[in-house]
LUMGU-514136 format. One record per residue (C-alpha): residue number from 1; residue in three letters; chain; x, y, z. Coordinates in steps of 0.2 Angstrom, whole numbers, padded with zeros to 4 digits. Layout:
<site seq="NUM" type="ALA" mol="A" east="X" north="Y" up="Z"/>
...
END
This chain:
<site seq="1" type="MET" mol="A" east="-0154" north="0037" up="0059"/>
<site seq="2" type="LYS" mol="A" east="-0166" north="0035" up="0044"/>
<site seq="3" type="LYS" mol="A" east="-0152" north="0039" up="0032"/>
<site seq="4" type="ALA" mol="A" east="-0140" north="0027" up="0040"/>
<site seq="5" type="LEU" mol="A" east="-0154" north="0013" up="0039"/>
<site seq="6" type="TYR" mol="A" east="-0157" north="0017" up="0021"/>
<site seq="7" type="ALA" mol="A" east="-0139" north="0016" up="0017"/>
<site seq="8" type="LEU" mol="A" east="-0137" north="-0001" up="0026"/>
<site seq="9" type="ALA" mol="A" east="-0152" north="-0008" up="0017"/>
<site seq="10" type="LEU" mol="A" east="-0145" north="-0003" up="0000"/>
<site seq="11" type="ALA" mol="A" east="-0128" north="-0010" up="0005"/>
<site seq="12" type="ALA" mol="A" east="-0137" north="-0027" up="0010"/>
<site seq="13" type="VAL" mol="A" east="-0146" north="-0027" up="-0007"/>
<site seq="14" type="ALA" mol="A" east="-0130" north="-0023" up="-0016"/>
<site seq="15" type="ALA" mol="A" east="-0121" north="-0037" up="-0007"/>
<site seq="16" type="VAL" mol="A" east="-0134" north="-0050" up="-0013"/>
<site seq="17" type="GLY" mol="A" east="-0134" north="-0043" up="-0031"/>
<site seq="18" type="THR" mol="A" east="-0152" north="-0038" up="-0031"/>
<site seq="19" type="THR" mol="A" east="-0157" north="-0022" up="-0041"/>
<site seq="20" type="VAL" mol="A" east="-0167" north="-0008" up="-0032"/>
<site seq="21" type="TYR" mol="A" east="-0176" north="0003" up="-0044"/>
<site seq="22" type="LEU" mol="A" east="-0179" north="0020" up="-0036"/>
<site seq="23" type="GLN" mol="A" east="-0191" north="0032" up="-0045"/>
<site seq="24" type="SER" mol="A" east="-0184" north="0050" up="-0044"/>
<site seq="25" type="GLY" mol="A" east="-0198" north="0059" up="-0051"/>
<site seq="26" type="THR" mol="A" east="-0192" north="0074" up="-0061"/>
<site seq="27" type="SER" mol="A" east="-0179" north="0083" up="-0051"/>
<site seq="28" type="PRO" mol="A" east="-0165" north="0093" up="-0060"/>
<site seq="29" type="ALA" mol="A" east="-0149" north="0084" up="-0063"/>
<site seq="30" type="PRO" mol="A" east="-0135" north="0092" up="-0052"/>
<site seq="31" type="SER" mol="A" east="-0124" north="0104" up="-0060"/>
<site seq="32" type="SER" mol="A" east="-0108" north="0094" up="-0063"/>
<site seq="33" type="LYS" mol="A" east="-0092" north="0095" up="-0074"/>
<site seq="34" type="PHE" mol="A" east="-0086" north="0079" up="-0081"/>
<site seq="35" type="VAL" mol="A" east="-0067" north="0077" up="-0086"/>
<site seq="36" type="LEU" mol="A" east="-0067" north="0064" up="-0099"/>
<site seq="37" type="LEU" mol="A" east="-0053" north="0052" up="-0103"/>
<site seq="38" type="ASP" mol="A" east="-0048" north="0062" up="-0118"/>
<site seq="39" type="GLY" mol="A" east="-0045" north="0078" up="-0107"/>
<site seq="40" type="SER" mol="A" east="-0061" north="0087" up="-0113"/>
<site seq="41" type="THR" mol="A" east="-0075" north="0092" up="-0102"/>
<site seq="42" type="LYS" mol="A" east="-0094" north="0090" up="-0102"/>
<site seq="43" type="SER" mol="A" east="-0106" north="0097" up="-0090"/>
<site seq="44" type="THR" mol="A" east="-0124" north="0093" up="-0086"/>
<site seq="45" type="ALA" mol="A" east="-0129" north="0108" up="-0096"/>
<site seq="46" type="ASP" mol="A" east="-0123" north="0098" up="-0111"/>
<site seq="47" type="PHE" mol="A" east="-0137" north="0085" up="-0108"/>
<site seq="48" type="LYS" mol="A" east="-0151" north="0097" up="-0113"/>
<site seq="49" type="GLY" mol="A" east="-0160" north="0091" up="-0128"/>
<site seq="50" type="LYS" mol="A" east="-0154" north="0073" up="-0126"/>
<site seq="51" type="VAL" mol="A" east="-0159" north="0058" up="-0115"/>
<site seq="52" type="THR" mol="A" east="-0144" north="0054" up="-0105"/>
<site seq="53" type="LEU" mol="A" east="-0138" north="0039" up="-0095"/>
<site seq="54" type="VAL" mol="A" east="-0126" north="0043" up="-0081"/>
<site seq="55" type="ASN" mol="A" east="-0118" north="0027" up="-0075"/>
<site seq="56" type="PHE" mol="A" east="-0107" north="0027" up="-0059"/>
<site seq="57" type="TRP" mol="A" east="-0096" north="0012" up="-0060"/>
<site seq="58" type="ALA" mol="A" east="-0079" north="0005" up="-0055"/>
<site seq="59" type="THR" mol="A" east="-0067" north="-0008" up="-0063"/>
<site seq="60" type="SER" mol="A" east="-0067" north="-0018" up="-0047"/>
<site seq="61" type="CYS" mol="A" east="-0086" north="-0019" up="-0047"/>
<site seq="62" type="THR" mol="A" east="-0091" north="-0036" up="-0054"/>
<site seq="63" type="THR" mol="A" east="-0109" north="-0030" up="-0058"/>
<site seq="64" type="CYS" mol="A" east="-0103" north="-0015" up="-0067"/>
<site seq="65" type="VAL" mol="A" east="-0091" north="-0025" up="-0078"/>
<site seq="66" type="ALA" mol="A" east="-0105" north="-0038" up="-0081"/>
<site seq="67" type="GLU" mol="A" east="-0118" north="-0025" up="-0086"/>
<site seq="68" type="MET" mol="A" east="-0106" north="-0015" up="-0097"/>
<site seq="69" type="PRO" mol="A" east="-0110" north="-0024" up="-0113"/>
<site seq="70" type="ARG" mol="A" east="-0128" north="-0020" up="-0111"/>
<site seq="71" type="VAL" mol="A" east="-0124" north="-0002" up="-0107"/>
<site seq="72" type="ILE" mol="A" east="-0114" north="-0002" up="-0124"/>
<site seq="73" type="ALA" mol="A" east="-0128" north="-0010" up="-0133"/>
<site seq="74" type="THR" mol="A" east="-0141" north="0002" up="-0126"/>
<site seq="75" type="TYR" mol="A" east="-0130" north="0017" up="-0132"/>
<site seq="76" type="GLU" mol="A" east="-0127" north="0009" up="-0149"/>
<site seq="77" type="LYS" mol="A" east="-0146" north="0006" up="-0151"/>
<site seq="78" type="TYR" mol="A" east="-0151" north="0024" up="-0147"/>
<site seq="79" type="LYS" mol="A" east="-0136" north="0035" up="-0150"/>
<site seq="80" type="GLY" mol="A" east="-0143" north="0041" up="-0167"/>
<site seq="81" type="GLN" mol="A" east="-0160" north="0046" up="-0159"/>
<site seq="82" type="GLY" mol="A" east="-0154" north="0059" up="-0146"/>
<site seq="83" type="TYR" mol="A" east="-0147" north="0047" up="-0133"/>
<site seq="84" type="ASP" mol="A" east="-0131" north="0049" up="-0124"/>
<site seq="85" type="THR" mol="A" east="-0121" north="0040" up="-0110"/>
<site seq="86" type="VAL" mol="A" east="-0108" north="0046" up="-0098"/>
<site seq="87" type="ALA" mol="A" east="-0099" north="0032" up="-0088"/>
<site seq="88" type="VAL" mol="A" east="-0092" north="0040" up="-0072"/>
<site seq="89" type="ALA" mol="A" east="-0078" north="0030" up="-0064"/>
<site seq="90" type="MET" mol="A" east="-0078" north="0032" up="-0045"/>
<site seq="91" type="ASP" mol="A" east="-0064" north="0041" up="-0036"/>
<site seq="92" type="TYR" mol="A" east="-0056" north="0025" up="-0029"/>
<site seq="93" type="ASP" mol="A" east="-0054" north="0018" up="-0046"/>
<site seq="94" type="PRO" mol="A" east="-0036" north="0020" up="-0052"/>
<site seq="95" type="PRO" mol="A" east="-0036" north="0030" up="-0068"/>
<site seq="96" type="SER" mol="A" east="-0025" north="0018" up="-0077"/>
<site seq="97" type="TYR" mol="A" east="-0037" north="0004" up="-0074"/>
<site seq="98" type="VAL" mol="A" east="-0051" north="0015" up="-0081"/>
<site seq="99" type="VAL" mol="A" east="-0041" north="0020" up="-0096"/>
<site seq="100" type="ASN" mol="A" east="-0037" north="0001" up="-0099"/>
<site seq="101" type="PHE" mol="A" east="-0055" north="-0004" up="-0097"/>
<site seq="102" type="ALA" mol="A" east="-0061" north="0009" up="-0109"/>
<site seq="103" type="GLN" mol="A" east="-0048" north="0005" up="-0122"/>
<site seq="104" type="THR" mol="A" east="-0049" north="-0014" up="-0121"/>
<site seq="105" type="ARG" mol="A" east="-0068" north="-0014" up="-0122"/>
<site seq="106" type="ASN" mol="A" east="-0069" north="0000" up="-0135"/>
<site seq="107" type="LEU" mol="A" east="-0082" north="0010" up="-0124"/>
<site seq="108" type="PRO" mol="A" east="-0091" north="0020" up="-0137"/>
<site seq="109" type="PHE" mol="A" east="-0097" north="0033" up="-0125"/>
<site seq="110" type="LYS" mol="A" east="-0090" north="0047" up="-0114"/>
<site seq="111" type="VAL" mol="A" east="-0080" north="0040" up="-0099"/>
<site seq="112" type="ALA" mol="A" east="-0076" north="0052" up="-0085"/>
<site seq="113" type="ILE" mol="A" east="-0065" north="0049" up="-0069"/>
<site seq="114" type="ASP" mol="A" east="-0072" north="0057" up="-0053"/>
<site seq="115" type="ASN" mol="A" east="-0055" north="0059" up="-0045"/>
<site seq="116" type="THR" mol="A" east="-0061" north="0070" up="-0031"/>
<site seq="117" type="GLY" mol="A" east="-0078" north="0061" up="-0028"/>
<site seq="118" type="ALA" mol="A" east="-0087" north="0078" up="-0031"/>
<site seq="119" type="ILE" mol="A" east="-0098" north="0071" up="-0045"/>
<site seq="120" type="ALA" mol="A" east="-0103" north="0056" up="-0034"/>
<site seq="121" type="GLN" mol="A" east="-0107" north="0068" up="-0020"/>
<site seq="122" type="ALA" mol="A" east="-0117" north="0080" up="-0031"/>
<site seq="123" type="TRP" mol="A" east="-0127" north="0066" up="-0038"/>
<site seq="124" type="GLY" mol="A" east="-0134" north="0060" up="-0021"/>
<site seq="125" type="ASP" mol="A" east="-0118" north="0054" up="-0012"/>
<site seq="126" type="VAL" mol="A" east="-0116" north="0039" up="-0023"/>
<site seq="127" type="LYS" mol="A" east="-0107" north="0025" up="-0014"/>
<site seq="128" type="LEU" mol="A" east="-0114" north="0009" up="-0022"/>
<site seq="129" type="THR" mol="A" east="-0110" north="0004" up="-0039"/>
<site seq="130" type="PRO" mol="A" east="-0117" north="0003" up="-0051"/>
<site seq="131" type="THR" mol="A" east="-0129" north="0017" up="-0048"/>
<site seq="132" type="THR" mol="A" east="-0137" north="0024" up="-0064"/>
<site seq="133" type="TYR" mol="A" east="-0147" north="0039" up="-0068"/>
<site seq="134" type="LEU" mol="A" east="-0158" north="0042" up="-0083"/>
<site seq="135" type="VAL" mol="A" east="-0160" north="0061" up="-0087"/>
<site seq="136" type="ASN" mol="A" east="-0173" north="0068" up="-0099"/>
<site seq="137" type="LYS" mol="A" east="-0171" north="0081" up="-0113"/>
<site seq="138" type="ARG" mol="A" east="-0175" north="0095" up="-0100"/>
<site seq="139" type="GLY" mol="A" east="-0160" north="0090" up="-0089"/>
<site seq="140" type="GLU" mol="A" east="-0171" north="0082" up="-0076"/>
<site seq="141" type="ILE" mol="A" east="-0168" north="0065" up="-0067"/>
<site seq="142" type="VAL" mol="A" east="-0182" north="0054" up="-0071"/>
<site seq="143" type="LYS" mol="A" east="-0176" north="0037" up="-0064"/>
<site seq="144" type="ARG" mol="A" east="-0162" north="0031" up="-0053"/>
<site seq="145" type="TYR" mol="A" east="-0156" north="0013" up="-0052"/>
<site seq="146" type="VAL" mol="A" east="-0145" north="0005" up="-0039"/>
<site seq="147" type="GLY" mol="A" east="-0138" north="-0011" up="-0046"/>
<site seq="148" type="GLU" mol="A" east="-0140" north="-0017" up="-0064"/>
<site seq="149" type="PRO" mol="A" east="-0156" north="-0010" up="-0072"/>
<site seq="150" type="ASP" mol="A" east="-0169" north="-0021" up="-0080"/>
<site seq="151" type="PHE" mol="A" east="-0163" north="-0017" up="-0098"/>
<site seq="152" type="ALA" mol="A" east="-0180" north="-0021" up="-0106"/>
<site seq="153" type="GLU" mol="A" east="-0189" north="-0009" up="-0094"/>
<site seq="154" type="LEU" mol="A" east="-0175" north="0004" up="-0096"/>
<site seq="155" type="HIS" mol="A" east="-0176" north="0003" up="-0115"/>
<site seq="156" type="GLN" mol="A" east="-0195" north="0006" up="-0114"/>
<site seq="157" type="LEU" mol="A" east="-0192" north="0022" up="-0103"/>
<site seq="158" type="ILE" mol="A" east="-0178" north="0028" up="-0115"/>
<site seq="159" type="GLU" mol="A" east="-0190" north="0026" up="-0130"/>
<site seq="160" type="LYS" mol="A" east="-0204" north="0036" up="-0120"/>
<site seq="161" type="LEU" mol="A" east="-0192" north="0050" up="-0116"/>
<site seq="162" type="LEU" mol="A" east="-0185" north="0051" up="-0134"/>
<site seq="163" type="ALA" mol="A" east="-0203" north="0053" up="-0140"/>
<site seq="164" type="GLN" mol="A" east="-0206" north="0068" up="-0129"/>
<site seq="165" type="ALA" mol="A" east="-0203" north="0085" up="-0136"/>
END
């Protein structure tokens, strides 16, 4: 019952376009294998030593499309400092749409398609997009955002995490 009410509240928040910031503490990122658009694979083990943004999104999600230029700008700003991004397209997103979106917008970071829904399930049964996780250099989730993040706050957190050993 409590879980259903929580999901309903998040759906209502998403419907009005408000962002919910959910502090996650430092829990280990789930072990996941990401199949990228170029056919290569990455796993959460590859995150170690980098601060990584994992963004669950869909081409049909207006907030996802609207935030993507800021996700790109964040990647470009920090990529040379040990920061990475993985954009995970939801299982209901047609692969051809994802490929077209990534190509026409020149997405500079890794793009994966979660064609079975297993990645979204492993990361907390993600249903709402965008849902974004920030993972520290030790492979721990330190923050989860449902909806578009406050990018100024996100940048401060990224800088803090990049400064850590």
